[in-house]
C-alpha positions as CSV (number, residue, x, y, z in Angstrom):
1,M,192.9,317.1,117.3
2,R,192.9,313.4,118.1
3,T,192.3,312.4,121.9
4,P,195.1,310.6,124.0
5,L,193.1,307.4,123.5
6,L,193.3,307.9,119.6
7,R,196.8,308.6,119.6
8,K,197.8,305.8,121.6
9,H,196.4,303.4,118.7
10,S,197.7,305.7,116.1
11,G,194.0,306.0,114.3
12,G,193.8,302.1,114.1
13,T,191.4,300.3,116.0
14,D,189.3,303.2,118.0
15,V,189.3,305.6,114.7
16,G,187.9,302.1,112.7
17,M,185.2,301.9,115.9
18,I,184.2,305.3,115.2
19,G,183.7,305.5,111.8
20,G,181.7,302.1,112.0
21,V,179.5,304.1,114.4
22,R,179.4,306.9,112.2
23,T,178.3,304.7,109.2
24,A,175.8,303.0,111.4
25,L,174.2,306.0,112.8
26,T,174.0,307.4,109.0
27,T,172.6,304.2,107.9
28,L,170.2,304.3,110.6
29,A,169.0,307.6,110.1
30,L,168.5,307.3,106.2
31,V,166.4,304.0,106.9
32,A,164.6,306.3,109.5
33,L,164.2,308.9,106.8
34,A,163.2,306.5,104.1
35,V,160.5,305.1,106.8
36,V,159.0,308.4,107.4
37,T,159.1,309.5,103.9
38,S,156.8,306.1,103.1
39,R,154.7,307.0,105.9
40,L,154.2,310.6,104.7
41,I,153.2,309.4,101.4
42,A,151.0,306.2,101.9
43,A,149.2,308.0,104.9
44,E,148.5,311.7,104.3
45,S,147.0,313.8,101.4
46,I,145.7,317.2,101.0
47,F,143.2,315.5,98.9
48,D,141.5,314.1,101.9
49,G,139.8,317.1,103.1
50,A,141.7,317.7,106.1
51,D,144.5,320.3,106.9
52,G,147.8,320.1,106.1
53,L,149.3,320.1,109.3
54,P,149.8,316.6,109.7
55,L,151.4,316.5,106.5
56,L,153.7,319.7,108.0
57,G,154.7,318.0,110.8
58,W,155.9,314.5,109.2
59,T,158.2,316.9,106.6
60,A,159.5,318.5,109.5
61,V,160.3,314.9,111.2
62,A,162.0,314.2,107.5
63,W,163.9,317.6,107.3
64,A,165.4,316.7,110.9
65,L,166.2,313.1,109.8
66,F,167.9,314.3,107.0
67,A,170.4,316.7,108.8
68,V,170.9,314.0,111.0
69,A,172.2,311.9,108.4
70,W,174.2,314.6,106.9
71,W,175.8,315.4,110.1
72,S,176.8,311.6,111.0
73,Q,178.3,311.0,107.4
74,R,180.7,313.9,107.2
75,R,183.8,312.9,108.5
76,L,183.4,309.2,106.9
77,P,186.0,307.9,104.3
78,R,184.8,309.4,101.2
79,R,184.3,306.1,99.3
80,R,182.2,304.7,101.9
81,A,180.2,308.3,102.1
82,A,180.1,308.7,98.6
83,A,178.3,305.1,98.5
84,L,175.7,305.9,101.1
85,V,175.2,309.0,99.2
86,V,173.8,306.8,96.3
87,V,172.4,304.2,98.2
88,G,170.5,306.7,100.2
89,T,169.2,308.5,97.2
90,L,167.8,305.1,95.8
91,A,166.1,304.3,99.5
92,I,164.4,307.4,99.7
93,G,163.3,307.8,96.2
94,I,161.9,304.2,96.5
95,A,160.2,305.1,99.5
96,A,158.8,308.1,98.0
97,M,157.3,305.9,95.4
98,A,154.9,304.4,98.4
99,G,151.5,306.1,97.2
100,P,150.2,308.2,94.8
101,P,151.1,312.0,94.4
102,N,149.7,313.9,98.0
103,T,150.2,317.5,97.2
104,S,149.5,317.7,93.4
105,T,147.6,316.2,90.7
106,D,149.9,317.8,88.0
107,S,151.4,314.0,86.9
108,A,148.1,312.9,86.1
109,R,147.9,315.5,83.4
110,Y,151.4,314.2,82.7
111,A,150.2,310.8,82.1
112,W,147.0,312.3,79.7
113,D,149.2,314.0,77.7
114,G,151.5,311.4,77.1
115,I,148.8,309.3,76.8
116,V,147.6,311.5,74.3
117,S,150.5,311.9,72.6
118,D,151.1,308.4,71.9
119,A,147.8,307.9,70.5
120,G,149.0,309.9,67.8
121,I,147.0,313.4,68.5
122,S,148.4,316.6,69.6
123,P,148.0,317.5,73.0
124,Y,147.7,321.2,72.1
125,A,144.8,320.4,69.9
126,Q,142.0,319.4,72.1
127,P,141.3,320.2,76.1
128,P,140.8,316.6,77.9
129,A,137.0,317.3,78.1
130,S,136.6,317.2,74.4
131,D,134.4,314.2,73.3
132,T,136.8,313.7,70.3
133,L,139.0,312.3,73.0
134,D,136.5,309.8,74.4
135,G,138.4,306.8,72.9
136,V,141.7,307.3,74.8
137,R,140.1,308.0,78.1
138,E,141.6,305.9,80.9
139,P,139.2,304.6,83.8
140,W,141.7,306.1,86.4
141,L,142.0,309.6,84.9
142,F,138.4,309.4,83.9
143,P,136.3,307.2,86.7
144,P,132.9,306.4,85.9
145,A,129.9,308.5,87.6
146,T,128.3,306.9,91.0
147,A,124.4,307.0,91.0
148,A,123.3,308.7,94.3
149,A,120.7,307.5,96.5
150,D,118.4,310.0,94.6
151,G,119.1,308.5,91.2
152,T,121.3,311.4,90.1
153,A,124.8,310.8,89.0
154,R,127.8,311.9,90.9
155,C,131.6,312.2,90.9
156,V,132.9,310.5,94.0
157,G,136.5,310.5,94.9
158,S,138.9,312.8,96.9
159,R,141.1,313.3,93.5
160,V,137.9,312.9,91.3
161,V,136.6,316.8,90.2
162,T,133.3,317.1,88.2
163,T,133.4,318.7,85.1
164,R,131.2,318.6,81.4
165,S,132.4,317.2,78.3
166,V,132.8,319.5,75.4
167,P,130.9,319.7,73.2
168,D,127.9,317.7,74.3
169,G,127.8,318.8,78.2
170,D,127.4,315.0,79.2
171,L,129.0,314.8,83.2
172,L,132.6,313.9,83.4
173,C,134.4,312.7,86.2
174,T,138.2,313.4,86.0
175,T,141.3,313.2,88.3
176,L,143.0,315.9,85.9
177,N,143.2,319.6,86.9
178,R,141.9,322.1,84.2
179,P,140.4,319.5,82.2
180,S,138.4,322.0,80.2
181,V,141.7,323.8,78.5
182,P,144.5,322.5,76.8
183,T,147.7,321.6,78.1
184,I,150.3,324.1,78.9
185,Y,153.4,322.0,78.8
186,P,156.1,322.7,76.2
187,P,157.3,320.2,73.7
188,V,160.5,318.6,75.1
189,A,158.2,318.1,78.2
190,Q,155.6,316.2,76.1
191,G,158.4,314.3,74.6
192,W,159.2,313.4,78.1
193,F,155.8,312.1,78.9
194,A,155.2,310.1,75.9
195,L,158.5,308.5,76.4
196,V,157.8,307.8,79.8
197,R,154.2,306.6,79.2
198,G,154.8,304.8,75.8
199,A,156.9,302.2,77.8
200,V,154.0,300.9,80.1
201,P,150.5,300.2,79.1
202,P,147.9,303.4,79.5
203,S,145.9,301.5,82.4
204,A,149.4,302.2,84.5
205,T,148.4,304.8,87.0
206,W,151.0,307.1,88.8
207,W,153.9,305.0,89.3
208,P,155.4,305.3,85.9
209,M,156.1,309.2,86.2
210,Q,157.2,308.3,89.9
211,L,160.1,306.0,88.6
212,A,160.8,308.7,86.2
213,G,161.5,311.2,88.6
214,L,163.3,308.8,90.6
215,V,165.5,308.2,87.6
216,L,166.1,311.7,86.9
217,V,166.9,312.8,90.9
218,V,169.6,309.6,90.7
219,A,171.0,311.4,87.2
220,I,171.0,314.9,88.8
221,T,172.8,313.3,92.3
222,L,175.8,311.9,90.3
223,M,176.1,314.9,88.1
224,V,176.5,317.1,91.1
225,M,179.0,314.9,92.5
226,R,180.9,315.2,89.7
227,L,181.0,318.6,89.7
228,L,182.2,318.7,93.1
229,S,185.0,316.3,92.4
230,R,186.0,318.1,89.4
231,R,186.1,321.7,91.5
232,G,188.4,319.5,94.4
233,L,185.3,319.8,96.7
234,D,183.7,317.0,98.8
235,P,181.6,314.8,96.3
236,C,179.2,313.6,99.1
237,R,177.5,317.0,99.4
238,A,175.4,315.9,96.7
239,A,173.4,314.7,99.6
240,W,172.0,317.7,100.0
241,W,169.8,316.8,96.6
242,G,169.7,313.2,96.8
243,W,168.5,312.8,100.4
244,C,166.6,316.1,100.8
245,P,162.6,315.2,101.8
246,F,161.9,318.1,99.4
247,V,163.2,316.6,96.3
248,A,161.8,313.2,97.4
249,S,158.4,314.6,97.4
250,E,158.5,316.9,94.6
251,A,160.5,315.3,91.9
252,V,159.3,311.4,93.0
253,T,155.9,311.5,94.8
254,N,154.5,314.3,92.8
255,S,156.7,313.8,90.1
256,H,157.1,317.2,88.6
257,I,158.5,318.0,85.5
258,D,160.9,320.5,86.7
259,A,163.0,317.9,87.8
260,L,164.0,317.0,84.0
261,G,164.5,320.9,83.4
262,V,166.9,321.0,86.4
263,A,168.7,317.8,85.2
264,L,169.2,319.8,81.7
265,V,170.6,322.8,83.6
266,V,173.1,320.8,85.6
267,G,174.1,318.9,82.8
268,A,174.8,322.1,80.7
269,T,176.8,323.4,84.0
270,L,178.5,320.0,83.5
271,A,179.1,320.4,79.9
272,A,180.5,324.4,80.6
273,G,183.2,323.0,82.8
274,A,184.3,324.3,86.3
275,L,187.2,325.4,88.1
276,V,189.5,322.3,88.9
277,V,192.0,322.4,91.7
278,V,195.4,321.9,90.3
279,P,198.2,321.5,92.5
280,G,201.3,323.9,92.3
281,R,199.2,326.5,90.8
282,A,198.1,329.6,92.7
283,R,194.9,330.0,90.9
284,P,193.0,326.6,89.5
285,G,192.7,325.6,86.1
286,S,189.5,325.6,83.7
287,R,188.5,322.9,81.9
288,S,188.1,322.7,78.1
289,R,184.7,324.4,76.9
290,R,181.7,323.1,75.0
291,P,179.6,326.1,74.5
292,V,177.1,324.5,71.7
293,L,176.3,321.9,73.8
294,V,175.6,324.3,76.8
295,G,173.4,326.2,74.1
296,V,171.6,322.9,73.1
297,L,171.1,321.7,76.8
298,L,170.0,325.0,77.8
299,G,167.2,325.3,74.7
300,L,166.1,321.8,75.8
301,A,165.5,323.1,79.4
302,A,163.5,326.0,78.2
303,A,161.6,323.9,76.5
304,V,160.6,321.7,79.3
305,K,159.6,324.6,81.5
306,F,160.7,328.4,81.7
307,V,161.7,328.3,85.8
308,P,165.1,326.2,85.5
309,G,166.0,328.7,83.0
310,T,166.6,331.1,85.9
311,A,170.0,329.2,86.3
312,A,171.1,329.6,82.9
313,L,172.2,333.0,82.6
314,P,175.4,332.8,84.1
315,L,176.3,329.9,81.5
316,V,175.6,332.0,78.9
317,R,178.6,334.4,79.7
318,L,180.9,331.2,78.6
319,S,180.3,332.3,74.9
320,P,177.4,334.3,74.4
321,V,177.1,334.1,70.7
322,K,177.6,330.1,70.4
323,V,175.4,329.7,73.7
324,V,172.7,331.8,72.6
325,T,172.4,330.7,68.9
326,A,172.8,326.9,69.8
327,A,169.8,327.2,72.6
328,A,167.7,329.6,70.4
329,A,168.0,326.9,67.5
330,T,167.3,324.0,69.6
331,F,164.2,325.7,71.0
332,V,163.0,326.7,67.5
333,V,164.0,323.1,66.3
334,V,161.7,321.4,69.0
335,Y,159.0,323.4,68.4
336,I,158.4,323.6,64.6
337,P,156.8,319.6,64.3
338,F,153.9,321.0,67.2
339,V,153.4,324.4,65.4
340,L,152.9,323.0,62.0
341,V,150.3,320.5,63.6
342,S,148.5,322.8,66.1
343,G,149.5,326.8,65.0
344,G,149.1,329.0,67.4
345,A,147.3,326.8,69.9
346,V,151.0,325.6,71.1
347,L,151.0,328.1,73.4
348,G,148.1,325.7,75.1
349,Y,147.1,327.5,78.6
350,L,150.2,329.3,79.3
351,P,148.4,333.1,78.8
352,G,145.5,332.1,81.0
353,Y,147.7,330.5,83.6
354,L,149.5,333.5,84.0
355,R,146.3,335.6,84.2
356,E,145.2,333.0,86.9
357,Q,148.1,333.4,88.9
358,G,147.8,337.0,89.3
359,Y,150.8,338.1,87.2
360,E,148.7,340.5,85.2
361,S,147.1,342.0,88.1
362,G,150.3,341.9,90.1
363,D,148.5,340.4,92.9
364,G,150.6,337.3,92.2
365,F,154.0,339.2,93.3
366,T,153.6,338.7,97.0
367,L,156.7,340.2,97.8
368,A,156.1,343.2,95.7
369,N,152.7,343.5,97.1
370,L,154.1,344.0,100.2
371,V,155.4,347.6,99.4
372,V,153.1,348.8,96.4
373,P,149.5,347.1,95.8
374,G,147.9,346.1,92.6
375,P,149.4,346.6,88.9
376,A,152.4,349.1,90.7
377,A,153.3,345.6,92.2
378,S,154.0,344.4,88.1
379,A,156.2,347.0,87.1
380,V,158.2,347.0,90.5
381,S,158.5,343.2,90.2
382,V,159.7,343.5,86.4
383,V,162.1,346.3,87.5
384,A,163.5,343.9,90.1
385,L,163.6,340.6,87.6
386,V,165.8,342.9,85.3
387,V,168.0,343.7,88.1
388,V,168.7,340.5,89.0
389,A,169.1,339.3,85.5
390,V,171.7,342.5,84.8
391,A,173.4,341.2,88.3
392,Q,173.8,337.6,87.2
393,W,175.1,338.5,83.7
394,R,177.8,341.3,85.4
395,L,179.0,339.5,88.4
396,A,179.0,335.8,87.3
397,D,182.3,334.2,86.7
398,P,182.3,331.5,83.6
399,D,184.9,329.7,85.2
400,D,182.8,329.7,88.6
401,P,178.8,330.1,87.8
402,W,177.2,328.1,90.7
403,T,176.6,331.1,93.0
404,A,175.5,333.4,90.2
405,Q,173.2,330.4,89.4
406,L,171.5,329.8,92.7
407,V,171.2,333.5,93.9
408,G,169.9,334.5,90.8
409,A,167.3,331.7,90.8
410,G,166.6,332.2,94.3
411,A,166.1,335.8,94.0
412,M,163.8,335.5,91.2
413,L,161.7,333.0,92.8
414,L,161.5,335.2,95.6
415,V,160.2,337.9,93.3
416,L,158.0,335.7,91.3
417,S,156.7,334.6,95.1
418,S,154.9,331.3,93.5
419,P,153.0,329.5,95.7
420,Y,154.4,326.3,94.0
421,P,157.2,325.0,96.3
422,W,158.3,322.7,93.2
423,Y,159.6,325.8,91.2
424,A,162.3,325.5,93.8
425,L,163.9,322.8,92.7
426,V,166.2,324.2,90.7
427,L,167.7,325.6,93.7
428,V,168.6,322.4,95.4
429,P,171.6,321.3,93.3
430,F,173.4,324.7,93.5
431,I,172.9,324.6,97.4
432,A,174.5,321.8,97.2
433,L,177.4,322.7,94.8
434,T,178.1,326.3,96.6
435,G,177.4,325.0,100.1
436,R,174.9,328.1,101.2
437,W,172.6,326.1,102.8
438,E,170.7,328.9,104.0
439,W,168.8,328.8,100.9
440,F,167.1,325.7,102.1
441,V,165.0,328.3,103.6
442,V,163.1,328.7,100.5
443,P,161.6,325.2,99.3
444,V,160.7,325.1,103.0
445,V,158.6,328.5,103.4
446,M,157.1,327.5,99.8
447,T,156.4,324.2,101.2
448,A,154.7,325.4,104.6
449,H,152.6,328.0,102.5
450,L,151.4,324.9,100.1
451,L,150.4,323.0,103.5
452,V,148.5,326.2,104.9
453,P,147.6,327.8,101.9
454,D,146.6,331.3,103.4
455,V,147.6,334.9,102.1
456,A,148.7,335.8,105.6
457,V,150.9,333.2,105.6
458,M,152.6,333.5,102.1
459,R,153.3,337.2,103.3
460,G,154.9,336.1,106.3
461,V,157.2,333.5,104.6
462,V,158.1,335.4,101.8
463,P,159.8,338.0,103.6
464,L,161.2,335.4,106.4
465,A,162.9,333.8,103.5
466,V,164.3,337.0,102.8
467,V,165.8,337.7,106.1
468,V,167.2,334.3,106.5
469,V,169.0,334.4,102.9
470,V,170.3,337.9,103.7
471,A,171.1,336.9,107.4
472,G,173.0,333.9,106.1
473,W,175.1,336.1,103.4
474,L,176.0,338.7,106.1
475,L,177.2,336.0,108.3
476,R,179.2,334.7,105.6
477,R,181.0,337.5,104.6
478,R,181.6,338.0,108.6
479,A,183.2,334.8,108.8
480,R,185.3,335.2,105.8
481,T,189.1,336.0,106.6
482,P,192.0,337.5,103.9
483,H,193.5,334.0,104.4
484,A,190.3,332.1,103.8
485,V,190.6,328.8,102.0
486,A,188.6,328.7,98.9
487,H,187.5,325.1,99.1
488,E,186.8,322.5,101.3
489,E,189.2,319.7,102.3
490,V,188.6,316.7,100.5
491,R,188.0,313.6,102.9
492,A,190.7,311.0,102.6
């Protein structure tokens, strides 16, 4: 309701003044968020030997600024707010490139795989420690050993680990994780690594993968805006993805390949069509469908990483035979060249990774371990995953898959209880699409566990995430009325 002053001026000068104040406040909050993002990345790292509490504190500040920026732009004219969404996404993403990765070394492995592929060598053939790859080793990935005071050679550096070359057994210093095993990443991920690294000299360090991550973040922002507009919702809610501190950290700073899988799944969602508000109809109409394209994009996503696929099942209902056939054919086609070169080695370190994470023994399923220990936790978790998948299939509306994509992917992440927060990147676009903000608790608590890596913390934060999500669902149901409007009011 307007104040008397606004009524007197018929929304003129004073409304414009309020809009100007909100624009200034939003801009100020975004600038502060970019500065905090840059400060967090340039000055703090879990590789420096300190605990993660300073990082956790700066992360909390970033989330608070994110909330302020979102709140302040809500009533701005749509075009102005949309411009701020895109500009803010770029500014925060650029700020996220202020320093090297600060919580993960995965992008070093991405760079290595890309360099090896560009040299015409299969990344599945040999581990990085293999002496046969000595000719392609770059000093920033394999720094020389330093002579200690006693004359012995040592590996020095906060990110540098010590290993031995194979088979000679020479001392080898590297910034790569798991240097003694072949790559774990599937073919489409390898193609992305080769594409990004092929555009720069091998001596280029972390920034090419970060820049590629920023490109993906912007692309996903634009796709989410398109999906929201298509359904008559506020497209500026895409800021929940583009401005999110978690996205800046994991998709840009740490450059996780999950962002490519998320882009493909969101692209598949866009290709699948969405509800479109049609004036004068009681029920919205539906866009034309492209099930083959949906299947191709889902097949490519599965060949990037399996986690983004947790949001794929509701799209299959669009046209099960066509989508599954196209997805399976795409998956097989992208694997064939690597199978011909590397044979069974194309699985890389995946089996070993699953054992390492405790999924074979059951110890990795934190949520199930609160109820039953050891191997029984694996059985309970498998049953839970099947139940989630069946519920996704039966309850998803092909015309409106977003909620099923969010809830299904989020439930699967909670069951898997992974300690790696970047797996939750797949949730954020669907949080923005559905407006179910309570699901932000999942990436928040996963980040908290990464920065304070204690088993007791993990056993506390996973149930906390479940409680918050269930509470949000109950509050949302209670707030609904028989006459509730299905869609947000679009800004003028």
